[in-house]
C-alpha positions as CSV (number, residue, x, y, z in Angstrom):
1,M,-28.8,14.3,-7.8
2,A,-28.4,10.7,-8.1
3,V,-25.0,8.9,-7.6
4,V,-25.9,5.8,-9.7
5,A,-22.7,3.9,-9.1
6,G,-19.1,4.2,-7.7
7,L,-15.9,2.1,-8.2
8,R,-12.3,2.3,-7.5
9,T,-9.1,0.3,-8.0
10,P,-7.5,-1.3,-5.1
11,F,-5.1,1.3,-3.6
12,A,-1.5,0.4,-3.6
13,K,1.7,1.7,-1.8
14,Q,3.9,3.8,-3.9
15,S,6.3,1.7,-6.2
16,S,4.4,-1.5,-5.6
17,A,1.5,-3.2,-7.5
18,Y,1.2,-0.4,-10.0
19,K,4.9,0.4,-10.5
20,N,4.4,-0.1,-14.2
21,M,1.2,1.7,-14.7
22,S,0.3,5.4,-15.1
23,A,-2.4,7.4,-13.4
24,L,-4.1,7.6,-16.9
25,E,-4.0,3.7,-17.3
26,L,-5.5,3.5,-13.7
27,G,-8.2,6.0,-14.6
28,Q,-9.1,4.3,-17.8
29,A,-9.3,0.9,-16.1
30,V,-11.7,2.0,-13.5
31,V,-14.0,4.0,-15.9
32,N,-14.1,1.1,-18.4
33,E,-14.9,-1.3,-15.6
34,L,-17.6,1.0,-14.1
35,L,-19.4,1.3,-17.5
36,V,-19.3,-2.5,-17.8
37,R,-20.7,-3.2,-14.5
38,T,-23.6,-0.6,-14.6
39,G,-24.5,-1.8,-18.2
40,V,-24.9,1.8,-19.1
41,S,-24.2,2.6,-22.8
42,P,-21.3,4.9,-23.1
43,S,-23.4,6.9,-25.5
44,E,-25.6,8.0,-22.5
45,I,-22.5,9.7,-21.0
46,E,-22.7,13.5,-22.0
47,Q,-19.7,14.8,-20.0
48,V,-16.5,13.4,-18.3
49,V,-15.0,15.5,-15.6
50,Y,-11.7,13.9,-14.0
51,G,-8.9,15.0,-12.0
52,Q,-5.2,14.5,-11.3
53,V,-3.1,16.2,-8.8
54,L,0.4,15.0,-10.0
55,P,0.3,16.3,-13.5
56,S,1.3,13.9,-16.4
57,I,3.5,15.7,-19.0
58,A,2.6,12.9,-21.6
59,A,-1.2,13.3,-21.1
60,P,-2.0,16.5,-19.3
61,N,-5.8,16.4,-20.0
62,I,-6.5,13.1,-18.2
63,A,-10.3,13.4,-18.6
64,R,-10.2,13.7,-22.4
65,E,-7.7,10.9,-22.6
66,I,-10.1,8.8,-20.6
67,V,-12.8,9.3,-23.0
68,L,-10.6,8.4,-26.1
69,G,-8.9,5.5,-24.4
70,T,-12.0,3.6,-23.1
71,G,-14.0,3.1,-26.3
72,M,-16.5,5.8,-25.4
73,P,-17.9,8.1,-28.1
74,R,-15.4,10.5,-29.1
75,N,-17.8,13.4,-29.1
76,I,-18.2,13.2,-25.4
77,E,-17.1,16.5,-24.0
78,A,-14.5,16.3,-21.2
79,F,-12.1,18.5,-18.9
80,S,-9.6,18.0,-16.2
81,V,-9.7,19.5,-12.8
82,S,-7.2,19.8,-9.9
83,R,-8.2,20.9,-6.3
84,A,-5.3,19.0,-4.5
85,C,-6.7,16.4,-2.1
86,A,-10.4,17.5,-2.9
87,T,-10.1,17.1,-6.6
88,S,-12.7,14.3,-7.0
89,Y,-15.1,16.4,-4.9
90,Q,-14.5,19.1,-7.4
91,S,-14.9,16.6,-10.4
92,T,-18.1,15.3,-8.8
93,V,-19.6,18.8,-8.1
94,S,-18.8,20.0,-11.6
95,I,-20.9,17.1,-12.9
96,A,-23.7,17.6,-10.6
97,E,-23.8,21.3,-11.4
98,A,-24.1,20.5,-15.1
99,I,-26.9,18.3,-14.3
100,L,-28.7,20.8,-11.9
101,T,-28.5,23.4,-14.7
102,G,-29.9,21.1,-17.2
103,A,-26.7,21.2,-19.5
104,I,-26.5,17.4,-19.3
105,D,-28.6,14.5,-17.9
106,C,-25.6,12.0,-17.1
107,G,-21.9,12.4,-16.4
108,L,-19.0,10.7,-15.1
109,S,-16.4,12.0,-12.4
110,G,-13.5,10.8,-10.5
111,G,-9.7,10.9,-10.1
112,A,-6.5,9.1,-10.4
113,D,-3.0,9.6,-9.2
114,S,0.3,7.9,-9.3
115,S,2.8,8.7,-6.5
116,T,5.1,6.2,-8.5
117,D,4.8,7.7,-11.9
118,V,5.6,11.4,-10.9
119,P,6.7,14.2,-13.3
120,I,10.4,14.8,-13.1
121,T,11.6,18.0,-14.7
122,V,15.0,19.7,-15.3
123,S,16.4,22.8,-13.8
124,K,15.6,26.2,-15.4
125,K,19.1,26.7,-16.8
126,L,19.1,23.2,-18.4
127,S,15.6,23.9,-19.8
128,A,16.9,27.1,-21.3
129,A,19.9,25.4,-22.8
130,L,17.8,22.7,-24.4
131,L,15.5,25.2,-25.9
132,D,18.6,27.1,-27.2
133,A,20.0,23.9,-28.4
134,S,16.9,23.1,-30.3
135,K,17.1,26.3,-32.3
136,A,20.8,25.9,-33.2
137,K,21.7,25.4,-36.7
138,T,25.2,24.0,-36.3
139,L,26.9,21.5,-33.9
140,G,29.0,24.3,-32.5
141,E,25.9,26.4,-31.5
142,R,24.4,23.4,-29.9
143,L,27.5,22.8,-27.8
144,K,27.6,26.4,-26.9
145,A,24.1,26.2,-25.4
146,F,25.3,24.0,-22.8
147,S,28.7,25.5,-22.1
148,K,27.7,27.4,-19.2
149,L,26.0,24.7,-17.3
150,S,27.4,23.4,-13.9
151,P,26.9,19.9,-12.7
152,K,24.2,21.0,-10.2
153,D,22.1,22.3,-13.3
154,L,22.0,18.7,-14.5
155,V,20.3,17.2,-11.6
156,P,16.6,16.3,-12.1
157,V,13.9,18.3,-10.3
158,P,11.2,16.3,-8.3
159,P,7.7,17.8,-7.7
160,A,7.6,20.4,-5.1
161,I,6.9,18.9,-1.6
162,V,6.3,22.2,0.1
163,E,3.4,24.8,-0.1
164,Y,4.5,27.6,-2.4
165,S,2.9,30.2,-0.2
166,T,4.2,29.0,3.2
167,G,7.4,26.9,2.5
168,L,6.1,24.2,4.8
169,S,5.3,20.7,3.7
170,M,2.0,19.1,4.6
171,G,3.5,17.0,7.3
172,E,5.1,20.2,8.7
173,S,1.8,22.0,8.6
174,A,0.2,18.9,10.5
175,E,3.0,18.9,13.0
176,K,2.4,22.6,13.7
177,M,-1.3,21.9,14.2
178,A,-0.5,19.0,16.7
179,K,1.6,21.3,18.7
180,E,-0.8,24.2,18.8
181,N,-4.0,21.9,19.4
182,H,-2.1,19.8,22.1
183,I,-2.8,16.5,20.0
184,S,-0.8,13.8,21.8
185,R,1.5,11.1,19.9
186,A,-0.7,8.6,21.8
187,A,-3.9,9.8,20.4
188,Q,-2.6,10.0,16.9
189,D,-1.2,6.4,17.1
190,E,-4.6,5.2,18.5
191,L,-6.5,6.7,15.7
192,A,-4.1,5.2,13.1
193,H,-4.5,1.9,14.8
194,Q,-8.3,2.1,14.6
195,S,-8.3,3.1,11.0
196,H,-6.3,0.0,10.1
197,T,-8.4,-2.1,12.4
198,K,-11.7,-1.0,10.8
199,A,-10.4,-1.2,7.3
200,A,-9.2,-4.7,7.9
201,N,-12.5,-5.7,9.4
202,A,-14.3,-4.2,6.4
203,W,-12.3,-6.2,3.9
204,K,-12.7,-9.4,6.1
205,Q,-16.5,-8.9,6.3
206,G,-16.6,-8.2,2.3
207,W,-18.1,-4.9,2.8
208,L,-15.5,-3.3,0.3
209,A,-15.2,-6.0,-2.2
210,D,-18.1,-4.7,-4.5
211,E,-16.8,-1.2,-4.6
212,V,-13.2,-2.3,-5.6
213,M,-12.3,-3.8,-9.0
214,T,-9.7,-6.3,-9.8
215,V,-6.7,-4.8,-11.7
216,Y,-4.6,-7.1,-13.7
217,V,-0.9,-6.1,-13.5
218,Q,2.1,-7.0,-15.5
219,N,4.7,-8.7,-13.3
220,G,7.2,-9.9,-15.8
221,K,5.6,-13.5,-15.9
222,G,2.3,-12.5,-17.2
223,L,-0.9,-10.8,-15.8
224,E,-1.4,-10.9,-12.0
225,P,-4.8,-10.2,-10.5
226,Y,-4.6,-7.3,-7.8
227,A,-7.9,-7.1,-5.9
228,K,-7.3,-5.6,-2.5
229,D,-5.6,-2.6,-1.0
230,N,-2.1,-3.5,0.0
231,L,-1.7,-0.9,2.6
232,V,-4.1,-2.1,5.2
233,R,-2.6,-3.9,8.2
234,D,-4.7,-7.0,8.7
235,E,-3.3,-7.5,12.2
236,S,-2.7,-3.9,13.5
237,K,-1.1,-3.7,16.9
238,L,-1.0,-0.4,18.8
239,E,2.5,-0.9,20.1
240,S,3.9,-1.2,16.8
241,Y,3.0,2.4,16.1
242,T,4.8,3.6,19.3
243,K,8.2,2.4,18.0
244,L,8.2,4.7,14.9
245,K,10.3,7.8,14.8
246,P,8.9,11.2,14.0
247,A,9.1,11.9,10.4
248,F,9.2,15.8,10.2
249,D,10.3,17.2,13.5
250,R,12.8,14.5,14.4
251,K,13.4,15.8,18.0
252,Y,10.0,17.0,19.3
253,G,7.5,15.7,16.7
254,T,4.7,13.4,16.9
255,I,3.9,12.7,13.3
256,T,5.2,9.6,11.9
257,A,4.9,7.3,8.8
258,G,2.4,5.2,10.8
259,N,-0.1,7.9,11.7
260,A,-0.1,9.5,8.3
261,S,-1.4,8.6,5.0
262,P,1.0,6.9,2.8
263,L,2.0,7.8,-0.8
264,T,-0.5,5.8,-2.9
265,D,-1.4,4.8,-6.5
266,G,-5.0,4.4,-7.5
267,A,-7.9,5.6,-9.2
268,S,-11.7,5.9,-8.6
269,A,-15.0,7.0,-10.6
270,L,-18.6,7.9,-10.0
271,L,-21.6,7.7,-12.4
272,L,-24.2,10.6,-11.8
273,M,-27.5,11.1,-13.3
274,R,-30.7,12.9,-13.1
275,E,-33.0,10.8,-10.8
276,D,-35.7,10.4,-13.5
277,K,-33.2,9.4,-16.0
278,A,-31.7,6.8,-13.8
279,K,-35.2,5.3,-13.1
280,A,-36.0,5.3,-16.8
281,L,-33.0,3.2,-17.4
282,G,-34.0,0.9,-14.6
283,L,-31.1,1.8,-12.5
284,T,-31.3,1.9,-8.7
285,P,-29.1,4.8,-7.3
286,L,-26.5,4.3,-4.6
287,G,-27.8,7.6,-3.1
288,Y,-28.0,11.2,-3.6
289,I,-26.0,14.4,-3.1
290,K,-28.0,16.7,-0.8
291,S,-25.6,19.5,-0.6
292,Y,-21.9,20.5,-0.9
293,A,-19.6,23.2,-0.1
294,F,-16.1,24.4,-0.4
295,A,-14.3,26.7,2.0
296,A,-10.8,28.2,2.6
297,L,-8.6,29.5,5.3
298,D,-5.2,31.1,5.4
299,P,-2.7,28.5,4.9
300,R,-0.2,30.3,7.1
301,G,-2.4,29.3,10.0
302,Q,-3.7,25.7,10.6
303,M,-3.7,24.9,6.9
304,L,-5.5,21.4,7.3
305,M,-8.6,22.7,9.1
306,G,-10.7,22.8,6.0
307,P,-13.3,20.3,7.1
308,S,-14.3,22.5,10.1
309,Y,-15.0,25.5,7.8
310,A,-16.7,23.6,4.9
311,T,-18.8,21.1,6.9
312,P,-21.1,23.7,8.7
313,I,-21.8,25.4,5.3
314,A,-22.7,22.0,3.8
315,L,-25.0,21.2,6.8
316,D,-26.8,24.5,6.6
317,R,-27.4,24.0,2.9
318,A,-28.9,20.5,3.6
319,G,-31.0,22.0,6.4
320,V,-29.6,19.3,8.8
321,K,-27.4,19.1,12.0
322,L,-24.3,17.0,12.6
323,K,-26.5,15.0,15.0
324,D,-28.8,14.1,12.2
325,L,-26.0,12.1,10.4
326,D,-25.7,8.3,10.4
327,V,-22.1,8.2,8.9
328,I,-19.2,10.9,8.9
329,D,-16.3,10.1,6.8
330,M,-13.2,12.6,7.2
331,H,-10.3,12.2,5.1
332,E,-7.3,11.2,7.1
333,A,-4.3,13.0,5.8
334,F,-2.7,12.8,9.1
335,A,-4.1,11.7,12.4
336,A,-3.2,15.1,13.9
337,Q,-5.3,16.7,11.4
338,V,-8.2,14.5,12.0
339,L,-8.0,15.1,15.7
340,S,-7.5,18.8,15.3
341,N,-10.9,19.0,13.3
342,T,-12.8,16.7,15.4
343,Q,-11.8,18.8,18.4
344,A,-12.8,22.0,16.5
345,F,-16.3,20.4,15.7
346,A,-17.1,20.0,19.4
347,S,-15.7,23.5,20.2
348,K,-18.1,26.5,20.9
349,K,-15.0,28.7,21.1
350,F,-13.8,27.6,17.8
351,A,-17.2,28.3,16.2
352,E,-17.5,31.7,17.7
353,E,-13.9,32.9,16.9
354,K,-13.3,31.1,13.5
355,L,-16.7,30.7,12.0
356,G,-18.7,33.4,13.6
357,R,-21.3,31.1,14.8
358,S,-22.9,30.9,18.2
359,E,-22.9,27.1,18.4
360,A,-20.4,24.3,17.9
361,I,-20.7,22.2,14.8
362,G,-21.2,19.4,17.1
363,E,-19.8,16.2,18.9
364,I,-18.8,13.3,16.7
365,D,-20.2,9.9,17.8
366,P,-17.1,7.6,17.4
367,A,-19.4,4.8,16.2
368,K,-20.4,6.8,13.1
369,F,-16.9,8.0,12.4
370,N,-14.8,6.5,9.5
371,P,-16.4,3.3,10.3
372,T,-14.8,1.1,7.5
373,G,-11.4,2.8,7.7
374,G,-9.9,5.9,6.1
375,S,-7.0,7.3,4.2
376,I,-4.3,6.3,6.7
377,A,-5.2,2.6,6.3
378,I,-6.8,2.4,2.8
379,G,-4.3,5.0,1.2
380,H,-4.5,8.3,-0.6
381,P,-4.1,8.7,-4.3
382,F,-4.8,12.4,-4.0
383,A,-7.4,12.9,-6.8
384,A,-9.1,9.6,-6.1
385,T,-9.8,10.0,-2.4
386,G,-12.9,12.1,-2.5
387,A,-14.8,9.7,-5.0
388,R,-13.7,6.8,-2.7
389,Q,-15.2,8.4,0.3
390,I,-18.5,9.1,-1.5
391,T,-18.9,5.5,-2.7
392,Q,-17.7,4.0,0.6
393,T,-20.0,6.3,2.6
394,L,-23.2,5.6,0.6
395,R,-22.6,1.9,0.6
396,E,-22.0,2.0,4.4
397,L,-25.3,4.0,4.9
398,K,-27.1,1.3,3.0
399,R,-25.5,-1.4,5.0
400,R,-26.4,0.0,8.3
401,G,-29.9,1.4,7.2
402,G,-28.9,4.8,7.6
403,N,-30.2,8.0,5.9
404,L,-27.7,10.9,5.9
405,G,-23.8,11.0,5.6
406,L,-21.1,13.4,5.6
407,V,-17.9,13.1,3.5
408,T,-15.4,15.9,4.1
409,A,-11.6,16.6,3.3
410,C,-8.8,19.0,3.9
411,A,-6.5,20.1,0.9
412,A,-3.4,21.9,0.1
413,G,-3.7,25.6,0.2
414,G,-6.1,25.7,3.1
415,I,-9.0,24.2,1.2
416,G,-11.9,22.3,2.8
417,A,-14.6,20.2,0.9
418,A,-17.8,18.8,2.5
419,M,-20.7,17.0,1.1
420,I,-23.9,15.7,2.5
421,L,-25.2,12.5,1.1
422,E,-28.6,10.8,1.4
423,V,-29.8,7.3,1.0
424,N,-33.5,6.7,0.8
């Protein structure tokens, strides 16, 4: 399965560069630019699968709207997916499986999210009153529909920030993991510092420039080019992280705004083809999807341990071991989550008790781990992260002359995703 090309927008802090853009507009921008850069005719695309985690009330089927809003042929079939932070893993796997079954030869995947343009709804009582008022035939009936509302019923309702099944936020779940796995604040801050340092170096060396497009944003005076992630700390200093206060457990907690991924706006896209079709079109693939796996665990336990459950399945399906990999990219939702998973990878006890395996997944070589920065530094537009990881890892494998890579992510609900990538 050939990944022909990958591209993303620069990622931006919530309410900054993209404050006037929707997730759909970001998705349309990156898909349009990807097609222009590859030179592939839009008529070659047979299916678009695209994702969004924070749903848009105005355009709920983002995949179809991308087809209709980018000048692609309107007969291209499209559907939208959502698998929390593993959303663009799912959109990519959906395209890959369609190609493997022979249903299509070429498809486009990815995801976009805006933490700025979030769906704000109304209370159930106000919603019911509005519905009754819409059916009323007289002014008196309309006014009566609202007569039983209290001031609190008029307060807007933001998106839920807690897990429906557990009542805990992501941060609270990560805090729980940090305590149970004895992950120190110092180790978390060090990982965050390293993420920013690596990402800043990758930008300085020009390693990320070709996989990130320039987005022109309206700033009131005209269009302004935006070409680089605005979350990366170019001069990260470890001592600055130690000054931040805990965000979730204010008294005993270790998770802060500095060692967690920030609320982010952005979009990404991948172009996938059958290998022979890519060669027939004169295209050189970035690399190949060798295997993939999804897994799940009880979210009432350590909810963000998904990578430790999905990775061994993906490794088995690829017929390789962790030591065979040249690059490992793990989504950094929280430093505590990353350190909990890397600790589990190396633990025979975890393998025996949680996975039913006799051997540990393996010890991760730090030189191979998130070498060009991760989500803590680069940002995390939920649906866009998986495709960002795939593109970034394939390009890093090529840069260092490597062969095999792993991308993996945790997701809400106790979900894990993992994919083995190959570069020839």
